N, C-alpha and C positions, 0 to 999 in steps of 0.2 A: 444470491447474495455474494458468493465468492467472486463471480464474474464482475459484479458491480464494483466491488472493492478494488479488484485489479484494474478495472477501467479507470476509476477515480484516481487511483495511485499513479497510473501511467500518464494520465492527462496532467496531473500535478507535477510530475517529474519534468515535463516539458516547459514548465513555467518557472520564471524567476521570482514570482510573487511569493514571499514567505507566508503570507496569510493563506493562500491556496494550498501550499504545501502542508502547513499545520492542520488545516481543515481535513485534508486527505489522511494525515496521520491519525487524527481524531476519529475519522470515520472507520479506519481500520481497527483501531482500539475498541470502539463501540461495537463493531461487527463481531469481534472476537469475544466480547463479553456476553453476547447473546447467542452463544453456541452455534456457530456456523453449521449449516446442513451441507455436509460434503459427501457423505456416503451415498446419498440418494442421487447425486449427480455423477457418481462414478469416480470422484476424486479420492486420492489417498490423503488422509488427514495429515500425515507427516510432511508430504510434499506441499500441501496448502500452507501449513505452518512455516515451512522453510521459505516459500515464495513470499508470504506476507511479511516475514521477518526481514528478508532482503529488501523488499519494497520500502518498508518502514525505515530501515537503515539508510537507504538511498535518499529518501525524502528528508531525513534529518540533517543531511549535509547542506550547508549554506551554499546556494548557487554561486555566490560571489567568491567562494573559495575554490571553485572548479578551475582547472587549467583551461585556457582558451584552446579551441580546436581549430 
């Protein structure tokens, strides 16, 4: 589940589609509501929370507000 949420979030980060980005944020929120199984995969709960928080924050930024690279 954690791996899937990270994959979904990373894919959405590469998109300028606000609908895809919102859907990824919603998937992360829903995944967190259902008590992610992290210990069984060897993940540290704190690190998973930090990673998902950072991913959610990055997805919340409007792609049109990013500076051109």
